[in-house]
C-alpha positions, 0 to 999 in steps of 0.5 A, a space after each residue: 499500499 502506498 501513501 502520499 505524503 507531505 513532510 514538513 521541516 518547522 523553522 521559525 522564519 518570516 516568508 518573504 515576498 511572496 511565493 512563485 513556483 516552477 511546475 514540471 509540465 507534462 511532456 517537459 525533457 528536461 536537460 541535465 545542466 538545465 537552469 531554472 531561474 523563472 523564481 525570485 532569488 534562487 536558481 535550480 539545476 537538473 543535475 550537471 550538463 553533459 548527463 543523460 537527459 531527464 525523463 519525459 514527464 507524466 501528468 501527476 493523477 486528479 488527486 495529487 494535482 489537487 492535494 499539492 498543487 503540483 501537475 507533472 513529474 519527471 522520474 530522474 535521468 535514469 541514473 542513480 547519484 554517484 561520486 568519481 570515487 571509481 574502483 572495482 568494486 564500484 565502477 560507476 562511483 559511489 553513493 553518498 551513504 557510503 563516501 559522504 560526498 556529493 553525486 557528480 552524475 544521476 539524478 539529483 537537483 541543485 538549489 542556489 538560494 540567495 535570500 534566507 527563507 523556506 523552499 518547498 519541493 514536491 519528490 517522489 522517493 522510494 521507500 527504504 532509500 536515504 533521502 538527503 538534503 545537502 546543505 554545502 556537502 552536508 546532509 540535513 535531513 537527518 537534522 531537521 528540527 522537526 517534521 508534520 507528516 501528513 497523508 491524503 489517499 491511498 495508490 494515488 487515488 482520492 477517497 471521498 471525503 478525505 482531508 489531510 490527516 496527520 499519520 503517525 510517525 512510524 511511517 518515516 524510518 530513522 537515518 532519513 528513510 520512508 517506510 512507504 513510497 513517498 509522494 508529497 512536498 519537502 518544506 526545508 530552511 535555505 540560507 543564501 550563499 549555499 548550496 543545496 543537492 536534493 536526491 535519494 542514495 540508490 535510486 532516482 528522485 522524482 521531482 514535480 518542481 518547487 515553490 519559493 518561499 514556501 507556505 508556512 502558514 498553520 504549521 506547528 511543530 511535532 516530534 522530530 522523525 528524521 534523527 541520526 541513525 546509531 545503527 546505521 550502516 558503517 562504510 570505510 572510505 573504499 565503500 567496504 561496510 565495517 563494524 563499531 570495532 573499526 578504528 580510522 574515517 568512516 562514513 555513517 548516515 552520509 557523514 564523515 567522521 573518524 571512529 576511535 
């Protein structure tokens, strides 16, 4: 069973100018490296130039259009996001969860704001995959202050009379993974001059557009759901999984640290 979630990271931040949106349209086929500059105070880039083109966008179902305000989505460019750490075991490079380094190829979306505010991104994220919002290379998705998780319908079909309702937080797994496939929006604080990469490890993050500044009226904090997972897999710099007894530089939850 799939549910549609809206994930909202709450921050005490005033909304500036009127919100404007970039909406993916049906039959759009964005070229990698395409920059979106139509929304004031922020630039968004599809991956990097020279990569495969993104999939032709398909229309969202009527229920999802109604509840999200977005119209269509691309399913990425067919390539998982990886870095340049190519080796015998990682012919296409390593994922962020293993190397702690930002992707240089594959499916990811880059946002560069020129003012501080809240950014809303419409996404489709597969279950049991590490979701990443990297602020200047550091994953903040596992450190968001609070999340408000709501559901609407099942399998993308509206149920008569059903409105947005809060669902239990056990629909979100610690470590930034979802139990169910997610169709919805994630809203998070951004800062002028910083660069944000949004993607999912080991999969292609679907994308339907963004709104900046994000609408935040009526949002109230709830218990944090994305937390660092102390039992998440640990990798060495070669991308090999190691135990807590390993000594040296390791990557866990997408963060490099020294394990003693």
